[in-house]
N, C-alpha and C positions, 0 to 999 in steps of 0.2 A: 399436468406434469409440474413438479416442483421446479423452482428456479433459484439460481444464484446469480451474482453479478461479478464482473471483473473490471478493473481500471488500471491504467498505466501506473506503475510504481516509481517511474523515473522521470516523468515530465508531465506537464499539463499543457493544454492548448495556449495558455497565457505564458508569455515569455518571461514574466517578471521573476520567476524562481531562479533564473540565472544570476540575478543580482544579489542573492542572499546565500549565506552559508551558515551551517551549524558549527559552533565552536565549543570546545571543552575548556572549562576553567577549574583549576584546583590541582593540588599536588598529586592526586590519585588518577589524573586523566590518563586514559589509554588511547593511543591513536585510533581515529575512526576507521582507518584502513584495516587495522588489526581486528577491530570488532566486526567489520564487514566480512572479513575472511572467515571468522568464526561462524557468523550467521550463515554464510553460503555452505559451510560444512555441516550445518545443523547443530552446532554446539551451543549450549546455553551461555548467556553472558551475565555478568554481574550488573545489576541496574545502577550501581553507583558510578559506572563508567559511561553512562549515557551522556550525550552532549547537553550542555546547560545554557547555551546562549545562541540567539539568532542575530546574526550580524549583517548589516547592509554592506555589500561589496560593490557599491556604485556611487556616483557623485551625489545623487539625490534619490528620494523615494519616488516610485512611479506614481503617475496621476491616478491610476486605478490599482488598488491593492487587492490581490486575490486572497482568498481565505485558506487556500490549501497549496502547499508547496511539496509535491512528492520528491523525495531525494533518496530513492532506493528503499532500504529498510527503515530509514528515519524520515518522517514527514514533519513539517511545521503546519499547524492547523489553528485557526482562529477559535476563540472561546466558545462560540455557538456550535461549531463543529465538534470541538472537544467534549462538550456536554452530551452530544448525541452518542459519541463513542463510549462515553463513561456509563451509559445505560445498558450496554450490551456485554456479553461474555467475550472477553478479549483473550482468554487463555494466557499464554505467556507474553502477549503483547502488553503495552504499557503506555499510559498517557501521563504527562507531567508538565508543570509550568516551566516556561523558558524565560530567561532574562532578556528583555527586549529594550533595554535602556537606550540603544542606538536608534530606535524606531519611533521616537516621539510618543504619540498617544496610542499607538498600536500595541496590542498584546497578542501573544501566541503561545500555544502549548506544543510540546513535542509528542509525536506518536511513533513508537517503536513497534514494528510489525515482526513479531518473533515466532508466531504459531505456524507450524507446518502441517500440511495434510498431503495425502497421496490418493486423491479421488479422481484424477483425470482419467478418462477413458479414450485413449488414442484411436482405438478401433472404431469408435462411434463418432469421432470428431473429424472435421475437415480442415480446421485451422491448425495445421501441424507442419513441421519441417524436420529434416534430418539433422541430428547433432553428431557428436563424436562417437565413434565405435558403434555406429548403427542405432544409437539411441534417438528416440523421437522427442521433439520439444514442441511446446505450444507456440504457434506462430502468432505473436501478439499483434503484429501489423495486419495480418489477414483478418483477425477478429475485429480490429478497430475500423477497418475499411468496409466491414460488412461482407467480406468475401469468403468467410469461413465460420464454422461453428465450433463451440467448445462444449463437450458433454462431460458431466461429472457423475460419479457414482454416488450411492447413498451415504458414503462416508462424509460427503460434503455437508450433510445435514446434522452431523454429530459434533458436539463440542463447540468450539469457539465460532463466533460470528465473523471473524476477520482472520484471514490466513493467506499463506502462499503455497502454491503447489511446488514445493522446494526442489524436487528432482527434475522438473520439466519446464520451469520458467523463472527467470530472474527479472522479468519486466512487467509482471502483473501481480496485483493484489486482488484477493477474492473476498466477497462480502455475502453474507446470508441475505435472503430476500427481505427479511424484516429490517436489518441494518441498512440495506440499500434504500428501502422505501423511506426510512427515517431521514437519511441523508438527502434524498430527493425532495423531501418536504422543505428543505432549506434552499431550494432552487439553486443547486450547485452544478447544473448540467454544463454550463460554460466553463466552469473551473475544474470539474472532475467528471468527464463523461463516463457513464457506467454502461457496460456492455453485457447484455443478457446471455446467460449460460443455462443449458438444460441440466437438470438433475434427475437421473433415472433410478428406478429401483433395481433390485437384482433381476427383475423380470423384464427390464427395459421399458417400464411404464412410468 
């Protein structure tokens, strides 16, 4: 059976991302909240409005610096992680360099996750919970605790290697098996745990 992987798009097990924030610089900056609302609605955004700077929002840098800061649709990722993403089909997602002048010798890239798919199969998944108006949502916590499964249809194998199941989860990002394996080669398990998902064919195989 084919596989895909999911990871939290809003936090990592390391607490340090709470000390950092993305900032927009320039006269054409659009508030991140406005861009976030557009993303949730599935609307395209102009890449010139992406955040441009990673800012330390704490008295000092942490002793251990993680390489991945999930921040919803925008992530900050270290150069070695960015290089891996750049080798894959990102669809409407995008990787770009950030101004990290506040961070000493550290450098980071931005990762915008903009590609959406609709491949989740709730009838075959056990990691699910009710949403508004009877709509089912992927239960990210159940998946992360190993108490539920997420099954995707063959649409997950088409197109981009990085995406969100836009209508069913705002807390997970999904990765193709090849992209996930390339990331795992960087030994990122502590920084970005990846949770296995099944991908079925139309015949359930």
